[in-house]
C-alpha positions in Angstrom: 0.0 0.0 0.0 1.2 3.5 -0.8 0.1 6.6 1.1 2.7 9.2 0.4 3.5 12.5 2.0 6.1 13.4 -0.6 5.5 16.4 -2.9 7.7 14.6 -5.5 5.0 11.9 -5.8 2.5 14.4 -7.2 2.0 15.1 -10.9 4.7 17.6 -12.0 2.2 20.5 -12.4 0.7 19.8 -8.9 4.3 19.5 -7.5 4.9 23.0 -8.8 1.6 24.4 -7.3 2.1 22.6 -4.0 5.6 24.1 -3.6 4.3 27.5 -4.5 1.6 27.1 -1.9 4.1 26.1 0.8 6.4 29.0 -0.1 3.6 31.5 -0.1 2.4 30.3 3.3 5.9 30.6 4.7 6.1 34.2 3.4 2.9 34.8 5.4 4.5 33.3 8.5 2.6 30.0 8.3 4.4 26.7 8.4 2.7 23.9 6.5 2.9 20.1 6.9 2.0 18.1 3.8 0.0 15.2 5.3 -0.9 13.2 2.2 -0.1 13.3 -1.5 -0.4 10.2 -3.7 -2.5 7.2 -2.5 -2.8 4.0 -4.4 -6.2 2.4 -4.7 -5.6 -0.1 -1.9 -4.7 2.7 0.5 -7.7 4.7 -0.6 -10.0 1.7 0.0 -8.5 1.3 3.5 -9.1 5.0 4.2 -12.7 4.6 2.9 -13.2 1.6 5.3 -12.3 3.8 8.3 -15.4 4.5 10.3 -17.4 2.0 8.3 -15.7 -1.4 8.5 -12.7 -0.5 10.7 -12.3 1.8 13.7 -12.0 5.5 13.4 -13.9 8.5 12.1 -15.1 8.6 8.5 -12.6 10.8 6.6 -13.4 10.2 2.9 -16.3 9.4 0.7 -14.1 8.1 -2.1 -13.3 4.5 -2.9 -10.0 3.6 -4.6 -9.9 5.1 -8.1 -12.4 7.8 -7.2 -10.1 10.3 -5.4 -7.9 12.9 -7.0 -5.1 11.6 -4.7 -5.1 8.4 -6.7 -4.1 10.3 -9.8 -1.4 12.4 -8.1 -3.5 15.6 -8.5 -4.4 16.3 -4.8 -2.7 16.8 -1.5 -3.7 17.4 2.1 -2.0 19.8 4.4 -2.1 21.2 7.9 -0.9 24.6 9.3 1.5 24.4 12.1 1.4 26.9 15.0 3.8 26.7 18.0 5.0 23.3 16.8 1.6 21.7 16.6 -1.2 21.3 14.0 -3.9 23.9 14.7 -7.1 22.1 13.7 -9.4 24.7 15.3 -8.2 28.1 14.0 -10.8 28.7 11.3 -9.2 32.0 10.3 -5.9 30.3 9.7 -7.4 27.6 7.6 -9.3 30.3 5.6 -6.0 32.2 5.1 -4.3 29.0 3.8 -7.2 28.4 1.5 -6.9 31.9 0.0 -3.2 31.3 -0.5 -3.8 28.0 -2.2 -6.4 29.6 -4.5 -3.9 32.4 -5.2 -1.3 30.0 -6.6 -3.9 28.2 -8.8 -5.1 25.4 -6.7 -8.7 24.4 -5.9 -9.3 24.5 -2.1 -11.9 22.1 -0.8 -12.7 24.4 2.0 -14.9 26.3 -0.5 -16.9 23.2 -1.5 -20.6 23.4 -0.8 -20.7 19.6 -0.1 -18.1 17.5 1.6 -16.0 20.5 2.6 -12.4 19.6 3.5 -10.3 22.4 4.9 -7.1 20.3 4.5 -7.5 19.4 0.9 -6.2 21.0 -2.3 -6.2 19.8 -5.9 -5.5 20.7 -9.4 -7.6 18.9 -12.0 -7.2 21.0 -15.1 -11.0 20.7 -15.5 -11.0 16.9 -15.6 -13.7 15.1 -13.6 -12.9 12.0 -11.6 -14.8 9.8 -14.0 -12.6 11.0 -16.9 -9.5 10.1 -14.9 -10.9 6.7 -14.0 -11.5 6.2 -17.7 -7.9 6.8 -18.5 -7.6 10.5 -19.3 -4.8 12.5 -17.6 -3.8 16.2 -17.5 -0.8 17.1 -19.7 
């Protein structure tokens, strides 16, 4: 199973955007921890099972093959304050989201449904069904 945290495991365009995001956050005084990049389908299925068939909270609605992480087009992050992830500072998450959007990423904190404050992606307009069918961004 592969569940990477390495920026180098992302699609080259997403690597570029992720690095720009981390740098822009640092310039604003925000340290960022990249918590997840590429996941293979087996890891995605294990994550999907969490809170359903295995212990833990539900953290995804996507089976293997149906997450942008599976196509190297998404990453999860967390802002660090005083050496710890700050899960509760909404203003900080919003600031990170604006920075992500400013470098050209889609920030899932803006989604109307299934909002994810820690998720960014770049899909170049492709839907997950297109990726599942074999299409890829250039």
